[in-house]
C-alpha positions in Angstrom: -4.0 -47.4 2.3 -5.0 -46.8 6.0 -5.0 -43.1 6.5 -5.6 -43.6 10.2 -1.9 -44.7 10.5 -0.5 -42.2 8.2 2.1 -39.7 9.6 5.3 -38.2 8.5 8.7 -38.2 10.1 9.1 -41.6 11.7 8.9 -42.5 15.3 9.6 -40.1 18.2 12.8 -41.9 19.1 14.2 -41.8 15.6 13.6 -38.0 15.5 14.8 -37.1 19.0 16.2 -33.5 19.2 14.2 -32.2 16.3 11.2 -30.0 16.4 7.8 -31.8 16.4 4.6 -30.5 14.7 1.1 -31.9 15.1 -2.1 -30.9 13.4 -5.2 -30.0 15.5 -6.7 -33.4 15.5 -3.3 -35.0 16.3 -3.5 -37.5 13.3 -0.7 -35.8 11.3 2.8 -35.1 12.6 6.1 -34.1 11.2 9.7 -33.5 12.3 11.0 -30.6 10.1 14.7 -30.2 9.7 14.3 -26.4 10.4 11.5 -24.2 11.6 11.2 -20.5 10.5 8.9 -17.7 11.8 9.2 -14.9 9.4 7.8 -11.4 9.8 8.2 -10.2 6.2 7.8 -11.4 2.6 11.5 -10.9 2.0 12.3 -13.4 4.8 9.9 -16.0 3.3 11.5 -15.6 -0.1 15.0 -16.0 1.4 13.9 -19.2 3.1 12.6 -20.6 -0.2 15.8 -19.5 -2.0 18.0 -21.2 0.6 15.9 -24.4 0.4 16.2 -24.3 -3.4 20.0 -24.0 -3.3 20.1 -27.1 -1.0 17.5 -29.1 -3.0 15.2 -29.2 0.0 11.5 -28.9 0.4 9.4 -26.1 2.1 5.9 -25.9 3.6 4.1 -23.2 5.2 1.6 -23.8 8.0 -1.2 -22.0 9.7 -3.3 -23.2 12.4 -3.0 -26.8 11.5 -6.7 -27.5 11.3 -6.5 -29.7 8.2 -7.0 -33.5 8.8 -5.0 -34.4 5.8 -1.2 -34.2 5.5 -1.5 -31.2 3.2 0.7 -29.0 5.5 3.1 -31.7 6.7 6.7 -30.4 6.4 9.6 -32.9 6.0 12.2 -30.1 5.4 11.8 -26.4 6.1 8.6 -25.4 8.0 7.5 -21.9 7.8 5.3 -21.0 10.7 3.2 -17.9 9.7 2.0 -17.1 13.3 4.1 -13.9 13.3 3.1 -12.8 9.8 -0.4 -11.5 10.3 -0.7 -7.8 9.8 -3.5 -6.0 8.2 -1.7 -4.1 5.4 -4.4 -2.0 3.8 -8.0 -1.2 4.3 -10.1 0.8 1.7 -13.5 1.4 3.3 -14.9 2.9 0.1 -14.2 -0.1 -2.1 -14.2 -2.7 0.6 -10.9 -4.1 -0.5 -8.7 -5.2 2.3 -5.1 -6.6 2.1 -3.7 -8.8 4.8 -0.7 -10.9 5.4 -1.3 -14.7 4.9 -0.9 -15.7 8.5 -3.7 -13.7 10.1 -6.4 -15.9 11.5 -10.0 -15.4 10.5 -10.9 -14.8 14.2 -8.6 -11.9 14.4 -9.3 -10.6 10.9 -13.1 -10.7 11.5 -13.2 -8.3 14.5 -10.6 -6.0 13.0 -12.7 -5.7 9.9 -15.9 -5.1 12.0 -14.1 -2.3 13.8 -13.4 -0.8 10.3 -17.1 -1.1 9.4 -16.5 -4.1 7.1 -17.3 -7.9 7.0 -16.4 -10.9 4.9 -19.6 -11.8 3.0 -19.5 -15.4 4.2 -17.4 -17.6 6.4 -17.0 -21.2 7.4 -17.6 -22.3 10.9 -13.9 -22.4 12.0 -12.6 -19.1 13.1 -8.9 -20.0 14.0 -7.8 -20.9 10.5 -5.4 -18.6 8.8 -6.7 -16.9 5.6 -4.0 -18.7 3.6 -5.0 -22.1 5.0 -8.6 -21.4 4.4 -8.0 -20.5 0.8 -5.6 -23.4 0.1 -8.1 -26.0 1.1 -11.2 -24.5 -0.4 -12.9 -23.7 3.0 -16.4 -22.6 2.6 -19.6 -21.7 4.5 -23.2 -22.3 3.4 -25.6 -20.4 1.2 -26.8 -21.0 -2.4 -25.7 -17.5 -3.5 -22.3 -17.8 -1.9 -19.1 -19.5 -3.0 -16.2 -20.7 -1.0 -14.0 -18.1 0.8 -11.6 -18.0 -2.3 -14.3 -16.4 -4.4 -13.9 -13.3 -2.2 -10.2 -12.9 -3.3 -9.3 -10.1 -5.7 -5.5 -10.4 -5.5 -2.7 -12.5 -4.2 1.1 -12.3 -3.7 2.9 -15.6 -3.5 6.5 -16.7 -3.5 7.3 -19.4 -6.1 9.7 -22.3 -6.0 12.8 -20.2 -6.7 11.9 -17.5 -4.2 10.5 -15.0 -6.6 7.5 -12.9 -5.3 4.6 -12.7 -7.8 1.6 -10.4 -7.6 -1.5 -11.9 -9.4 -5.0 -10.8 -10.0 -7.7 -11.0 -12.7 -5.7 -8.7 -14.8 -2.1 -9.6 -13.9 -0.9 -13.1 -14.2 -4.5 -14.2 -14.5 -3.7 -17.8 -15.2 -1.8 -18.0 -11.9 -4.5 -16.1 -10.0 -7.3 -18.5 -11.2 -5.5 -21.5 -9.8 -3.8 -20.0 -6.8 -7.0 -19.1 -5.1 -7.4 -22.8 -4.1 -3.8 -23.8 -4.5 -3.4 -26.6 -1.9 -0.1 -25.1 -1.0 1.3 -26.7 -4.2 1.9 -23.5 -6.2 3.9 -21.4 -3.7 3.8 -19.7 -0.3 1.0 -17.2 -0.2 2.2 -14.0 1.2 -0.6 -11.5 1.0 -4.3 -11.6 0.2 -6.7 -8.9 -1.0 -10.3 -9.6 -0.1 -13.5 -8.0 -1.4 -15.4 -7.2 1.8 -18.8 -5.5 2.3 -20.2 -3.2 4.9 -20.4 -4.7 8.3 -23.7 -6.5 9.0 -25.5 -8.4 11.7 -27.1 -11.8 11.1 -30.4 -13.0 12.4 -29.9 -16.7 13.5 -32.7 -19.1 13.8 -31.7 -22.5 15.1 -34.3 -25.2 15.8 -35.0 -28.9 15.5 -37.3 -30.1 12.7 -38.3 -33.6 11.7 -35.6 -34.9 9.4 -38.2 -36.1 6.8 -39.7 -32.7 6.7 -36.3 -31.1 6.2 -35.6 -33.4 3.2 -39.1 -32.9 1.8 -38.9 -29.1 1.7 -35.0 -28.9 1.3 -35.0 -26.7 -1.8 -37.4 -24.2 -0.1 -35.2 -24.0 2.9 -32.1 -23.4 0.8 -33.8 -20.7 -1.5 -35.6 -18.9 1.3 -32.6 -18.2 3.4 -29.2 -16.6 2.7 -27.5 -19.3 4.7 -29.0 -22.8 5.5 -27.6 -25.9 6.9 -28.6 -28.8 9.1 -27.1 -31.5 11.2 -28.5 -35.0 11.8 -27.4 -37.5 14.4 -27.9 -40.9 12.8 -31.0 -42.7 13.9 -32.7 -39.5 15.1 -36.1 -38.4 14.0 -35.1 -34.7 14.1 -32.4 -32.7 12.4 -31.0 -29.4 13.9 -31.5 -26.7 11.3 -29.6 -23.3 11.1 -30.9 -20.3 9.2 -28.8 -17.1 9.0 -30.0 -14.0 7.3 -28.9 -10.4 7.3 -30.8 -8.0 9.4 -30.7 -4.2 10.3 -31.6 -5.2 13.9 -29.2 -4.4 16.7 -27.3 -7.4 18.3 -29.1 -9.5 20.8 -26.5 -12.2 21.2 -27.1 -15.7 22.7 -26.1 -15.9 26.3 -23.2 -17.9 27.4 -25.2 -20.3 29.4 -27.6 -21.0 26.6 -24.7 -21.6 24.3 -22.9 -23.9 26.8 -26.2 -25.8 27.4 -26.8 -26.4 23.7 -23.2 -27.1 22.6 -21.8 -29.1 25.6 -24.8 -30.6 27.5 -27.2 -31.4 24.6 -24.9 -31.3 21.6 -21.9 -33.2 23.1 -22.6 -35.1 26.3 -26.1 -36.2 25.5 -25.2 -37.4 22.0 -22.2 -39.3 23.4 -24.4 -40.8 26.1 -26.7 -42.1 23.5 -23.9 -43.8 21.7 -22.6 -45.4 24.9 -26.3 -46.6 25.7 -26.5 -48.0 22.1 -23.5 -50.2 22.7 -25.1 -51.9 25.7 -28.9 -51.5 24.9 -29.2 -51.0 21.2 -33.0 -51.0 21.0 -33.5 -48.6 23.9 -30.9 -46.2 22.2 -32.7 -46.4 18.9 -36.1 -45.5 20.5 -34.5 -42.5 22.3 -32.9 -41.3 19.1 -36.1 -41.4 17.2 -38.0 -39.4 19.8 -35.6 -36.8 21.2 -35.2 -33.5 19.3 -31.4 -32.6 19.2 -31.7 -29.2 21.1 -34.1 -26.3 21.8 -35.0 -23.4 19.6 -32.7 -20.4 19.5 -33.5 -17.0 18.0 -30.9 -14.3 18.2 -29.0 -11.5 16.4 -25.3 -10.9 16.5 -22.3 -9.8 14.5 -21.9 -11.8 11.3 -18.7 -13.5 12.2 -20.0 -14.5 15.6 -22.9 -16.2 14.0 -21.0 -17.9 11.2 -18.3 -19.4 13.4 -18.4 -21.7 16.4 -15.9 -23.2 18.9 -14.3 -26.6 18.6 -14.3 -28.1 22.0 -14.3 -31.8 21.1 -11.5 -33.1 18.8 -12.6 -35.3 16.0 -11.7 -36.7 12.5 -13.7 -35.5 9.5 -14.4 -36.5 6.0 -16.4 -34.0 3.7 -17.5 -34.5 0.1 -19.0 -32.2 -2.4 -21.7 -33.4 -4.8 -24.1 -31.8 -7.2 -26.7 -30.0 -5.2 -29.5 -32.0 -7.0 -28.2 -35.2 -5.5 -28.6 -33.9 -1.9 -31.7 -36.0 -1.0 -30.3 -39.1 -2.8 -27.0 -38.9 -0.9 -28.8 -38.7 2.4 -31.0 -41.7 1.6 -28.0 -43.7 0.5 -26.2 -42.8 3.7 -29.1 -43.8 5.8 -29.4 -47.1 4.0 -25.6 -47.7 4.5 -25.9 -47.3 8.2 -29.0 -49.6 8.4 -27.2 -52.2 6.3 -23.9 -52.1 8.3 -25.3 -51.5 11.8 -22.6 -49.0 12.5 -23.2 -46.8 15.6 -22.0 -43.3 14.9 -21.2 -40.9 17.7 -21.3 -37.6 15.9 -23.8 -35.9 13.6 -23.5 -35.4 9.9 -23.6 -31.9 8.4 -25.1 -30.8 5.1 -24.3 -27.4 3.6 -24.9 -25.8 0.2 -22.7 -23.5 -1.9 -22.7 -21.7 -5.3 -20.8 -22.8 -8.3 -17.4 -21.1 -9.0 -14.8 -21.0 -11.7 -11.7 -22.0 -9.6 -10.0 -25.1 -11.2 -9.5 -27.1 -8.1 -12.4 -25.8 -6.0 -14.7 -28.5 -5.0 -17.7 -26.4 -6.3 -16.1 -25.8 -9.7 -18.8 -25.5 -12.4 -21.8 -26.7 -10.2 -24.1 -25.7 -7.4 -23.0 -28.0 -4.6 -24.1 -29.9 -1.5 -21.4 -30.6 1.0 -21.8 -33.7 3.1 -19.6 -34.0 6.2 -19.1 -37.0 8.6 -17.2 -37.0 11.8 -15.9 -39.4 14.5 -14.1 -38.4 17.7 -10.3 -38.9 17.6 -10.3 -42.1 19.7 -12.7 -43.9 17.5 -11.7 -46.0 14.4 -13.0 -44.4 11.3 -11.7 -46.6 8.4 -14.8 -48.7 7.7 -17.1 -45.8 8.3 -15.3 -43.3 6.0 -14.6 -45.8 3.3 -18.3 -46.7 3.1 -19.3 -43.1 2.9 -16.7 -42.3 0.3 -18.0 -45.1 -1.9 -21.4 -43.4 -1.9 -19.8 -40.0 -2.7 -17.7 -41.4 -5.6 -20.8 -43.0 -7.1 -22.3 -39.4 -7.2 -19.2 -37.7 -8.8 -18.1 -36.5 -5.3 -15.1 -34.3 -4.7 -13.3 -34.6 -1.4 -12.4 -31.6 0.7 -8.6 -31.1 0.3 -8.1 -30.5 4.0 -10.3 -33.4 5.2 -9.7 -37.2 5.2 -10.3 -39.2 2.1 -8.7 -42.0 0.3 -8.4 -40.6 -3.4 -5.3 -40.3 -5.5 -4.5 -38.2 -8.5 -5.5 -41.1 -10.8 -9.1 -41.1 -9.3 -9.4 -37.3 -8.9 -8.3 -36.1 -12.3 -11.6 -36.8 -14.2 -13.6 -35.0 -11.5 -12.0 -31.5 -12.3 -12.4 -30.3 -15.9 -9.6 -27.8 -15.6 -7.1 -30.3 -13.8 -4.5 -29.9 -16.5 -4.6 -26.1 -16.3 -3.8 -26.3 -12.7 -0.9 -28.8 -13.3 0.5 -26.4 -15.9 0.6 -23.6 -13.4 2.2 -25.9 -10.9 5.0 -26.9 -13.3 5.6 -23.3 -14.1 5.8 -22.1 -10.4 7.4 -25.2 -8.9 9.1 -27.2 -11.5 11.4 -28.9 -8.8 8.6 -29.8 -6.4 9.8 -27.5 -3.7 6.4 -27.3 -2.0 5.4 -31.0 -2.5 5.0 -33.6 0.3 3.6 -37.0 0.5 0.0 -35.9 0.5 0.4 -33.7 -2.6 2.3 -36.4 -4.4 -0.7 -38.6 -3.7 -3.4 -36.2 -4.8 -1.7 -34.2 -7.5 1.1 -36.6 -8.6 4.8 -36.2 -7.9 7.3 -33.7 -9.3 10.8 -35.0 -9.4 13.3 -32.2 -8.3 16.4 -31.4 -10.2 19.8 -31.9 -8.3 20.8 -28.9 -6.2 23.1 -26.3 -7.8 26.8 -26.5 -6.9 
């Protein structure tokens, strides 16, 4: 199936007069029958009960950053943008409870004002906390799991409109699965996070020869709390990032330096090399081999400012999670794939590393993990490129990120998750009529046939 062409809701002309929703990248759209903007859990429960009476489907959305159709709503769309309060802060224990629609960007500075921080974050700050959990969003660091591992409690509304509070000691079987629930188990209402005292990070960002990075990869991972690298295909250098906690006062990176590195070097120059490669391939390859990706940066800032970055260029992304011990092998297979196909790739790959966890549908379930992400700008055709990368990942027992493009189905995914049946049992319990299903979830989890509406 061509994911590039996939969308929901038909053509604009056939849906005239109905609200239109698009995701951040613009590759998913929907025309929901109704749009709701609740401010309370009671309102959310009422929306679900109304949909249940009518035999209709419901989906909640956050910031729409997922590239897949995971949040596409064909029926009732619940927009959580007005549902974003901080409900409780316990500075002594570090436990913080928030409504599901709060964005990580807002949550982060509000936590810091309370003297607290999340222990790790991904690099996208405008996701909602519920969206980040649903898709298994993660940062990097061999001692840190995905964001869902920081969760100590959840409230969610099931397919009949009942609110359920779950934790390791209450409805534990629901809690285990709902931390990475794909939006398939219910509408997450509130989240309790385990935070830690606020901290600054010392960031060291510098180019290194790619072969040197690969040779000493385990050392880089183990010697730093957070390590990752980017590599522009064909380049001799990788751009490495090391983030470590520090008692030092903040010495943030200036705006001009950030603009220079992100826009001038990281975006415009890279795109220029691709354009040059299309006209003068040999000259482009020589430049890629010789030029480092950017300069060296050494600074200290608040943790959330270092963890996250802006998204100025829109793109499509595929990300796979493989056993950490296969990291070098996957890179070499990827490099061979590019050499064999002659594909010119405009955007860098990203490799990150996370700890194992015990969440049934987490991509890092049961194993230390390397994540391998590939990107192309939204105007570029990605089918051949992403399919070729996915073949490599599948051969290495790869698990796709739930919120990023892939071509898997429930038939191909089931064997990759040892606790797949446990998740499905919770799904049948909480949503026996498929109230929260959509085309994407039918594809990756299997369909649930709803019962006829009550009369």
